N, C-alpha and C positions, 0 to 999 in steps of 0.2 A: 504494500500500500504506500502510495506516495505521501510525502509530508503534507502536500496541499489537500489531498483527499482526507487524510486523517484529521486535519484542522477543520475542514468543512464538516466532516461527520461529527466531530466533537461539538462544533457550534450548533449544528442541527439538534443534537441530543439536548444540549443546554437550553436551547430555545423552547423545545417541547416541554422540558422539565419546568421551566419558568411559567409557561402557559398553564400547565396542569396545576402548579402551586397557586396560581392566581385565579383559578376558576372559581366562580361563585359557589357558595355552599348550596347543597341540595336541600331545600326547605322541606320536601316531603320526607326525606330520610331523617332529617333532624326532628320533624314532628313525630315520626315513628319511634325514635329513640328517647325523646324527652316528654312527649305529651300524650301519646296513645294509651299509655297504661291507665290513665284516668278518663280521657276524653274519647277513648276507643279509636281503633285504627281508621275507621271511616269518619271520624270526628262527629259521631252521632250522640256522644255523651252518655250519661247514665242517669236516668230520671231520679230526681231528688238528691243526687250526689254531685254530679259533674255536668255542667251545661253542655248542650250540643254546640258545636262551633260551625259545623257545616250549614250553609245558607244563612248564617247570622253575621259572621265576621266581616264578610264583604259589604254587607249592608251598613254595619256600624262604621266601617272604614270609609264610607262614602262622603263623610264630612271631615274637615281638618281636626275638629274636636274629637271625633270618633277615633281617628287614627292616633291622636295623642293619647287618648284613654287606653287604647289597646297596647300601645308601646309602654305605657306606664304599668299596665297589668303584668307584662312579662318582665320588666326591669325592676319593679318594686313589690309585686305580689298583690293579692287581694284578700280581704277578710270581711266577714259579716254576711248578712243576708242579701240575696239578690233575687230578682225575678227574671228568668231567662225563657222567653217563648212560652210564658204561662206556667213555667215550672219554678216553684219556690225552692231555693237552695240556700242553705246556711253552712258556711264552711270557710276554708282557707286554701288559697292557692299560693304556693311558694313563689318567691322571686326566682327568675332564671338569669339574674345578673352575672352568673358565672359564665354564661355564653357570651360570645363576642357580639358586637353590634351587627356585624355581617350575618351571623347565624340567626339572631333574633329577627332581623329584617327578612331573611329567607323564610323562616317559619311563618311569620305573619303574612307574607305575600302568598305562600303556598296555601295557607288556610283560607285566606280571602278568596282564592281561586276555587275553593271547594263549595261552590254554590252557583246560583243563577245570576249573580251580579256581573254584568258584562258591560264594558271591560272590567275585569276584576282589579280593584285597587292594589297597588304595590307599595311596599314600604322601602324607604331609603335608609342607608346607614346614618345619614345626618339626622333623620327623625328619631332613630333609636338613640343616638348620641345625645340629642336634646332631652329625651326622656330620662336617660341615665344621669344627666346633670341635675335634674330636679331632685330635691330631697323629700321623698314621700314615704309615708308608712302604708302598709296594706289597707288600713282603715281609711286613710286619706284618699286612696285610690277608689274605695267604695263610695266615698262622699263625692268624688269626681264623677263617678258613674251616675249617682242620683241626680246631680246637676245636669249632666248630659241627657239623662232620660227625661228630665223636665223640659228640655229644649226640643229634643228629637226623640220621640218614643222609641226605645231600643227594642229590637226584636227578641 
């Protein structure tokens, strides 16, 4: 192998490796690994315990306030009672702040696409970073939800 061919091959391998390393996270795989145990693999939830996400997250994310709320839920958690699609749920969702902004944006974008909202809203890394910068408790996120529900009835 000539030196030129060896250098070209090494450069091609490096370029492919960098492209793979910078590929966007797979939101569906991240959902399966981090969320499906409670919200179920198809995001249908579990009555009385974990709200359905399918056909709801995309609708909530249709407004800027809804997107901010959803980003807050994942970065800060949620506690207390909520009404989700007519199902009363009282409990606690932990924060997923251990995940990167890219991973949380990918999860929320994937879940928003699990419904009939077309085009499905997508989340940006900047939106998640803004949520992460807010100092909120899970109870404060529930209060944010109540305010949002008063403005735009949540599904």
